[in-house]
N, C-alpha and C positions, 0 to 999 in steps of 0.2 A: 504494500500500500504506500503510494507516494503522495505526500502532502506538499502542495505548493507553498513556498515560504514568501512571506510578505515582502521581504527586501529584494526578491529576485528582480522585480521590475526596476527598482532603483539601481541595482547593480548592472543590469543590462543597459540602462540609460547611461550610466557612467562609462561603460565600455564603448558605447557608440559615440559619445560626445567628448570624452576626456582622455588625455594621454597619460594621466597620472597612474602610478602603481596602486592597485587596489589591495588593501589589507583587510582580511576577513578574520575577525577575532571571535572567540566565544568559548564556552566550556567544552570539554571533550564530550563526545557522544550526542551533540546537538545537531549534527547533520552538515557540518562544514564541507566535508569531502563530497557528499552527495550534491550539495548546492553548487560547489565549484565545478563539478563535472557537468551539472545541468546548465550552468552558465556557458561552459565551453560548447555544449551541444546547441544551445539556443541563441548563441551570439552571432551565428552565421560566419564565424571566423574559424580558420583551420587551427585547431588547438593541440598543444603538446602538454600532456599531463606528466609531472614529475613528482614522485613521492620521496621526500627526504627520509622517510623510514627505510628506504632501500639504500644500502651503503654505496652502491655504484653512483647513484645520483647525488648523494650527500658529498661524496669525494669530488665529483666533477664540479659541483657548484662551489665547493670550498677553495678550489684553485684560483678563482677570481681572475681567470685568464680570458682576455677578450676573444682570442681566436677560438679557444675551446668552447666558450659560450656561443659564439657566432656559429660554429660548426654544429653544435647541439641543437640550436633553434632554427637553423636554416630551413626555409620553406614553410615556416609556421608564422601565423599572425598573432597568436595568443599563447602564452606559456603560463601554466598553472603550477605553482610550487606548493605542494601540500605538506603540512607539518614543517613549515619553513624555519621555525625556531631551532630545529636540530642542526641547521647549517651554521658553522662558525662564521662570524662577521657577515651574516645574511644581509645586513643593511648595505654593506659595500657591494655585495653581489647585485642587489636590486638597483643600486645607484648606477652600476655599470650598464645593466640592461636598459635602464631609463635613458642614460646619457648617450650611450654608444649605439643603441639600436632603437631609435625613435619610432620606427615602423611597428615595433612589437608591443602588444598589450600584455600586461603582467598582472596576475592574481597570486597573492601569497596568503595562505591560511596559517593561523597560529592558534594554539589551544588556550592561551591565556595572554592577556595584554601585557603583563609585566615581563614575560619572556620575549615576545617579538617586538613590542613597542620600545623597550629599552635598547634593543639591538638595532633599531631602525630610526630612532628619533632624530639623531644628528645627521646621519647620512641622507635621509629622505626628506629633509626640510623643504617644503614647497613642492615635493614630488609625489605625495601620497594622498589617498582618500581612504578613510577608515569606515568599515561597516561592522556592526556587531550582530552575531547570530546567537540568540538565547534559546532556551527550551521553547517548545511550541506555545503559541498563544491561542486564546479562544477564537480570534479572528481567522487564524490559519486552519483550525480544525472545523470551522463552521461551514465550509464549502458544501453546498447541497443540502444543508440542514436549515430548518426554520428555528425560531427561538425556543419553541417547545421541545423540539428534538435535542437541541443543544443543552437545554436545562436538564434533560433526563440523564445527561452524562456528568452532572455536577458532582455527585458523591464520589464517583469513580475518580474524577480529576482531583478532588480535594485529598483523597487518600493516597492515590498512586502518582499524581503529578502528570507532567506533560513532556517528559523526555520522549523523543520520537519513537524509539524502540519500545519503550514501556507502553505508550499510548496505543500503538498499533498491534500489540501482542494480546493474547487471550488473558483473562483474569488469572488463570492458574499459573501463568508464566511471569506475571508482573513482579511478584515478590523477589524471585530469583534474579531477574534482570536488574532491579533496583539495587539488590545486594551486590551484584557484580560491579555496577557503576560506582557504588560507594567504596568498595574494596579495591578495585583495580584502576579506576580512572579519576575519581573525585580529587584525591590527594596527590596524584602523580606529579603534577607540575610543581606544587608547593614543596613536596618532600624531596624533589631533585635539587632544590637549592642548598648550597653548602652552608648557608646561614641558619638553616633549620636544624637545631640540635636535638630537640625533644619531640620526635615524631609522634609518640603516643599522646603527648600533650595536645597536639593539633586535634586529634580525634576527640579527646576529652573536652576540649574547648568547644568543639562543634556540638557535642551532646548537651553541654550546659546551655549553649545559645539556643538549641532546639527547644528546651524547656522554658526559655524566657521570651519566646516569640510574643510580641504584643506588649511587652513590659520594657521599662527603661533598664538598660544594662549598666551595672556598676563594674567598672574595670577593677576597682579595689577588691570587690567581692570575688571576681574571677581570679585575681592574683592569689588570694588566700586559698581558694578551693583547689587551684592547680599547683600551688607551691612553686610558682615561678615569678620572676619580677615583673613589674608593671610594664616596663619597656618591651619585654618579650611578648606579653599578652597583646599589647597594642600593635606590635609588628605582625604577629600572627593574624590578628583580625584584618589588618591592612592587606596582607598577602591573600587571605581567603576572599576578600572583597575583589581584589584585582584578578583572582582566578574565577570570578563570576559564580561563586558558591553562595555568598551572602551579600547583602548591601545594608548600609546604614541609613537610618532616617533621623535627622537631627531635629531638635526642638525649635519651633518657630517662636521668635521673641522680638519684641520691640523695646526690650529692656524695662518693662514694667516690673515693679518691685516684687510682685507676687507670682511672676512667671517662672516655671521650671525651665532651665536652659542648658544645664551642664552635661546631662547624660543622653546618649542616643538610644533609639530602639534599633534592633537588628533583625532583619527578616531574611528568609531564604528565597532564592530565585525560583525554587521548585519545592512544592509541598511534599511531593513523594520522597525526595531526598531527605527532607526534614524528618518525615515519619519513619523512614528506614533507619536513620541514625539512632533513633530511640526505640527501634524495633516495635513500632506500634502502627500496624496497618489494619486496625480494626475498623469496621463500619462506623458511621457517624453516631448511630444510636447506642453504641457501646463505648463511647469516648467521653472524657471529661474536659477535653481541650478543643471542642468544636468551635467555640468563639474565637480562640487564638488562631486556629487553622483558617477560619473564614477571613479574619483580618489579614493574615499573611497572603492568602490567595488573592483578595481584592487588590491589595497594594502591589503585589508582584505583577499581577496582570496589567494593572494600570501603568506600571513602569515599562513593561514590554510595549504597551500601546503607545506611550509617549516616544519610546525609542523608534518604533517602526513608522509612526505617522509624522515623525520629525517635529513634534511640538516642543517648544521651548518653555519649560516650567520647572520651578524649584519646588521640591517636595519636602514636607515636614510633618510632625505631629505637634499638638499644642496642649499644654497642661499648666495648671496653676497649683500653688501650694495648698490652696483651699479645696482642691478636688475637682474643679472644673476641667474638662478635657475635650479634645476633638481628636479622633483617631488619625485622621489624615488631612493634610492641608496642602493646597497647591497655590503657588503664586506665579502667574504668567500672563499670557496674552489675554486671557479671560478674566483678569483681575485676581482677587484673593478669594479662595473658596475652601470651605471646610466640609469634611465628609465624616459622618458618624457611621461606623460599619457594624451592623448587627444582623445576624442571620434571620431572626424571626420577628424582631420588634417591628411594629408598624408606626410607632410614634416616639419621638425623642424631643426634648426641650433644647432650644438654642441656648448655650451658655450666655448669661447676661453680660459678662465682661467682654466676650467676643463681639456681641452685638453692639455694645456701647462704645468700645474702643476702636474696633476695626471696620464695622459696617460691611463685613465680608459676607459672601454667600454661604449658605449652610444647607446640607442635604443629607438625609438618611439613605444609606445604601443597604438594601436587604435582599432577600430572595426574590422579591417581587420585581425590583427595578434594576438589579445589578448589570444586566445585559445592556440596558440603555447607556450606562456609563462605559462599559468595557468594549462594546462593539462599535462605538462611534468612530467613523472613519476607517473601519477595518473590513467592511464588506465591499 
């Protein structure tokens, strides 16, 4: 089962209108290789696919020799370098292809931004266009379905998430596939870094964060529970965020005295990964964390939607010391808007301070109307 990715049209448009190197980032197992091959097929260009997983191509590319690269790509209009971060000095290789072979279009995929971006930032200044591929979004799986049919898949999505292979597999296989992603792929980029000393602590950290979804995260508390220093905890969180496993949601504040602003919330890009990490793939009616799961789902889906529809918005939560709060806040082209995220509630009260101080929009997002928010601009 092949699912069309939302950014494919954007990527094809880039290939037809720009000479810049295309960098395609994202977590492992989200379909970057499939998309890159699809782009080669649908671009109308004669494409050469090179996997840096294969030693022969890795070695050829590492030579950075103009004649070797010219001979390798002769007769082709597009070269796709998959798992490009494996190639030493890949930024210089891509620079040579861009500068010396202007007739050639280039796509390079990388499993995480901190690997490939750090290796290309200086060499490709002004020469690159970056695209991100995340786990599947509701808009991508909705093809051929109406809202009722899409809503019928909600529980399955909340429990198992939207990694492509997980979503397209039978229920009996989903648990094992999620476990394999967590064990073999999720930590691979992070654990390959020489600066990561305590590999077990990375896993323990993610489990702790899994239980704190929807809550403000205290780094001091994590430090105590993991028995490692604060700097290490903060660095691990940063690495996991750059590897597209988690993302932070900061507090919105205009420096009012009673606003909470020092601690972030941390969410997972995929609810299935979060559930697998704590070994809880139970149905919703057997869970005590349904509210947290719903909040993570709505915010992560909205994040994907903003990515793919190229909307410029800053994302936050809002809370005061007196207990007033809004789960999710956006500030962007449509002004300032707050969203209270509750699976079953049909009414919530607008916090008075929010209304008085900000005059921002406010909306309840629940089972009835969530698709109105998350499918906007995605069909």
